[in-house]
C-alpha positions in Angstrom: 2.4 -35.5 -15.4 3.6 -32.2 -14.1 7.2 -32.1 -13.0 8.6 -30.1 -10.1 12.3 -29.3 -9.7 13.9 -28.6 -6.4 17.2 -26.8 -7.4 19.2 -26.1 -4.3 23.0 -25.7 -4.1 22.3 -25.6 -0.3 19.9 -28.5 0.1 16.8 -28.5 2.2 16.8 -30.8 5.2 15.7 -34.3 4.4 12.6 -33.9 6.4 11.7 -30.9 4.3 12.3 -32.8 1.0 10.2 -35.7 2.3 7.4 -33.3 3.1 7.6 -31.6 -0.3 7.5 -35.1 -1.9 4.4 -36.0 0.0 2.7 -32.9 -1.3 3.7 -33.4 -4.9 2.9 -37.1 -4.9 -0.6 -36.4 -3.5 -1.1 -34.0 -6.4 0.2 -36.5 -8.9 3.3 -34.6 -9.8 6.8 -35.9 -10.3 9.5 -34.4 -8.1 13.1 -34.0 -9.4 16.1 -33.0 -7.2 19.2 -31.0 -8.2 21.2 -30.6 -5.0 24.7 -29.3 -4.2 25.3 -28.5 -7.9 28.4 -26.3 -8.7 27.9 -25.7 -12.4 25.2 -23.4 -13.8 25.0 -25.8 -16.8 23.6 -28.4 -14.5 20.7 -26.1 -13.5 20.1 -25.1 -17.2 19.8 -28.8 -18.1 17.6 -29.7 -15.1 15.1 -26.8 -15.7 14.7 -27.6 -19.4 11.7 -29.9 -19.0 10.0 -29.0 -15.7 6.7 -27.2 -15.1 7.7 -25.7 -11.7 10.9 -25.0 -9.7 11.6 -24.4 -6.1 14.8 -22.5 -5.2 16.5 -21.1 -2.1 19.3 -18.7 -2.6 19.9 -20.1 -6.1 20.0 -17.6 -9.0 17.1 -17.8 -11.4 18.4 -15.3 -14.0 17.3 -14.7 -17.5 19.3 -17.7 -18.8 17.8 -20.1 -16.4 14.3 -18.8 -17.0 14.8 -18.9 -20.8 16.0 -22.5 -20.5 12.8 -23.6 -18.8 10.8 -24.1 -21.9 7.9 -25.6 -20.0 8.4 -23.6 -16.8 5.2 -21.9 -15.5 6.2 -21.0 -11.9 9.3 -20.6 -9.8 9.0 -20.2 -6.0 11.7 -18.8 -3.8 11.5 -20.7 -0.5 12.0 -17.6 1.7 11.0 -14.0 1.9 13.6 -12.3 -0.3 13.4 -12.8 -4.0 16.1 -10.6 -5.5 17.7 -13.8 -6.8 14.9 -14.1 -9.4 15.0 -11.9 -12.5 11.4 -10.7 -12.3 11.4 -9.0 -15.7 12.7 -12.2 -17.4 10.0 -14.2 -15.6 7.3 -11.9 -16.8 8.8 -12.0 -20.3 8.5 -15.8 -20.4 5.1 -15.8 -18.8 6.5 -17.4 -15.6 4.9 -16.7 -12.3 7.5 -15.8 -9.6 6.6 -16.3 -5.9 8.1 -16.1 -2.5 7.0 -17.7 0.8 6.7 -14.7 3.1 6.5 -15.4 6.9 7.9 -18.9 6.9 11.4 -18.0 8.2 10.4 -14.8 10.1 10.9 -16.2 13.6 14.3 -17.6 12.6 15.5 -14.3 11.3 14.2 -12.4 14.4 15.9 -14.8 16.8 19.1 -14.4 14.9 18.8 -10.6 15.3 18.5 -10.9 19.0 21.3 -13.5 19.2 23.6 -11.0 17.6 22.4 -8.2 19.8 23.0 -10.1 23.0 26.5 -11.2 21.8 27.5 -7.6 21.1 25.9 -6.2 24.3 28.0 -8.6 26.3 31.2 -7.8 24.4 31.4 -11.1 22.5 31.4 -12.8 25.9 35.0 -11.7 26.5 34.6 -11.5 30.3 34.3 -7.7 30.5 31.3 -5.8 31.7 28.7 -5.5 29.1 25.2 -3.9 28.9 21.6 -5.1 29.0 18.9 -4.8 26.4 16.2 -4.2 29.0 15.1 -0.5 29.0 16.7 0.2 25.7 14.8 1.6 22.7 14.7 -0.5 19.6 13.5 0.7 16.2 12.1 -1.7 13.7 12.7 -0.4 10.1 9.9 -2.1 8.1 7.1 -3.7 10.1 6.5 -6.9 8.1 6.5 -10.5 9.1 10.0 -10.4 10.6 9.5 -7.0 12.2 6.5 -8.3 14.1 8.5 -11.2 15.5 11.3 -8.8 16.4 8.7 -6.7 18.3 7.4 -9.7 20.2 10.9 -10.8 21.3 11.9 -7.2 22.2 8.9 -6.9 24.6 10.1 -10.1 26.2 13.5 -8.4 26.8 11.7 -5.4 28.3 12.7 -3.1 25.5 10.8 0.0 24.3 9.7 -0.7 20.8 9.3 1.7 17.9 8.6 1.1 14.2 8.6 2.9 10.9 6.8 1.5 7.9 4.7 3.9 5.7 3.1 0.8 4.0 1.5 -0.6 7.2 -1.4 1.2 8.8 -0.6 3.0 12.1 -3.5 1.3 13.9 -2.2 -2.1 13.0 1.3 -1.4 14.4 -0.1 0.3 17.6 -2.4 -2.7 18.2 0.8 -4.7 18.9 1.9 -2.2 21.5 4.5 -0.7 19.3 5.1 3.1 19.0 4.8 4.4 15.5 7.1 7.1 14.1 6.1 8.8 10.9 9.6 9.9 9.7 12.5 7.5 9.3 14.9 10.1 10.7 12.9 10.0 14.0 13.4 6.2 14.2 17.2 6.5 14.1 17.4 9.6 16.3 15.3 7.9 19.0 16.6 4.3 19.2 19.9 2.9 20.4 19.1 -0.3 18.4 17.7 -0.3 14.9 16.8 -3.6 13.3 16.6 -3.5 9.5 14.0 -5.4 7.5 13.7 -3.5 4.2 14.1 -5.3 0.8 16.8 -4.3 -1.6 15.1 -2.2 -4.3 16.1 0.7 -6.4 14.7 2.9 -3.8 16.3 1.3 -0.8 19.8 0.4 -2.0 22.4 2.6 -0.2 19.5 4.3 1.7 20.9 3.6 5.2 23.4 6.4 5.0 25.4 8.8 7.1 22.4 11.1 7.5 20.5 8.4 9.3 23.3 6.6 11.2 24.9 9.7 12.6 21.6 10.6 14.3 21.5 7.5 16.4 21.9 8.0 20.2 25.0 7.0 22.3 25.5 3.2 22.3 24.1 2.9 18.7 23.8 -0.6 17.3 22.6 -1.2 13.8 21.3 -4.8 13.1 21.0 -5.9 9.5 19.2 -9.2 8.7 18.0 -7.8 5.4 20.4 -7.2 2.5 23.9 -5.7 2.5 22.9 -3.5 -0.5 20.7 -1.3 1.6 23.7 0.0 3.5 25.9 2.8 2.1 29.2 1.2 3.1 31.2 4.4 2.5 28.9 6.2 5.0 29.1 3.2 7.3 32.9 3.4 7.5 32.6 7.2 8.1 30.3 6.6 11.1 32.6 3.9 12.5 35.5 6.3 12.3 33.7 9.1 14.0 32.0 7.2 16.8 33.7 4.8 19.2 30.3 3.8 20.5 28.9 2.6 17.1 28.3 -1.1 16.5 27.2 -3.0 13.3 25.8 -6.5 13.2 24.9 -8.1 9.9 23.7 -11.4 8.6 25.9 -11.0 5.6 29.4 -9.8 5.3 29.7 -6.3 3.8 32.1 -5.6 0.9 34.2 -3.5 3.2 34.5 -6.2 5.8 38.3 -6.3 5.7 38.6 -2.6 6.5 36.1 -2.8 9.3 38.0 -5.8 10.8 41.3 -4.0 10.5 40.2 -0.7 12.1 37.2 -1.4 14.3 37.8 -4.7 16.1 35.2 -5.6 18.7 32.6 -3.3 17.1 31.0 -5.6 14.7 29.8 -9.2 14.1 29.1 -10.7 10.6 27.9 -14.2 9.9 30.2 -16.0 7.4 27.2 -16.5 5.1 23.5 -15.5 5.2 22.0 -17.7 7.9 18.9 -15.9 9.0 16.6 -18.7 7.6 19.0 -21.5 8.5 17.0 -23.3 11.1 15.4 -26.7 10.7 12.0 -25.3 11.4 12.3 -22.4 8.8 13.8 -24.8 6.3 10.8 -27.1 6.6 8.2 -24.4 6.7 9.5 -22.6 3.6 9.9 -25.8 1.6 6.4 -27.0 2.4 4.9 -23.6 1.7 6.6 -23.5 -1.7 5.2 -26.9 -2.6 1.7 -26.0 -1.5 1.8 -22.8 -3.5 2.8 -24.7 -6.6 0.0 -27.2 -6.3 -2.5 -24.4 -5.5 -1.3 -22.5 -8.6 -1.8 -25.4 -11.0 -5.0 -26.8 -9.4 -6.7 -23.5 -8.3 -5.1 -20.7 -10.3 -3.9 -19.2 -6.9 -1.4 -16.4 -7.4 -1.6 -14.9 -3.9 2.2 -14.7 -3.5 3.1 -13.6 -7.0 5.9 -11.0 -6.9 6.3 -10.2 -10.6 3.9 -8.3 -12.8 
């Protein structure tokens, strides 16, 4: 009997675990839970005799993957997968997958929740501004970006996007204006919503050159990864522009300096919560379980992210 491990220091909702269990039971697999663990040794022990593993923000590094002597597949229940050592997975002949699109609406809604909060001055009673009529730029038009566009149209915003990996016709079919140079996105839009992954090419790529081009009333919204921001340049823009705002679904390393010098110009969630909704929690968990079953029963590697 194949054994599937759910290893989550931040557990899935019970309804998600119950749904995953129904899927694995139907396939004739055994489901094992490791929840709220605090010691990596617990994960190393739990992964030792399982065939598959589902994780959330848990770290599947080379030690964990090496410890999984029978492990054939690890699925990150979510879109980002930088918590999996892809090279180590490939070395050990383990398929690594993510579950793209399952938490996209949750992340997009959080982006707008933060935007409205900042536009209304943290609801401090002073006169704020409206999103209607403002230009929003979507940096990377993937699953989350598409939901951001749909919500932005509901707010009456003018929507632009930059993504060299998505065909222009596909973006324009959604009513979104395409820009072909990333610099044009930032120089055009008062709001820019980031959805790029953290890769060797994108880390520190959101820099002074881009941020300084943004129009008056600039607000950068980051529900991606903190590593894509050049924090030295971010501080420089904050210092030079009283109108600049930064909203992030993860605290930057320079949070203390921003809080000390630029009060009222930022909002950071205390931990990454973009996917922290009941619906996204369930969707991602069930998708992960289905992908594991389809991998073993059908050889389906549609969502494989390692080579």
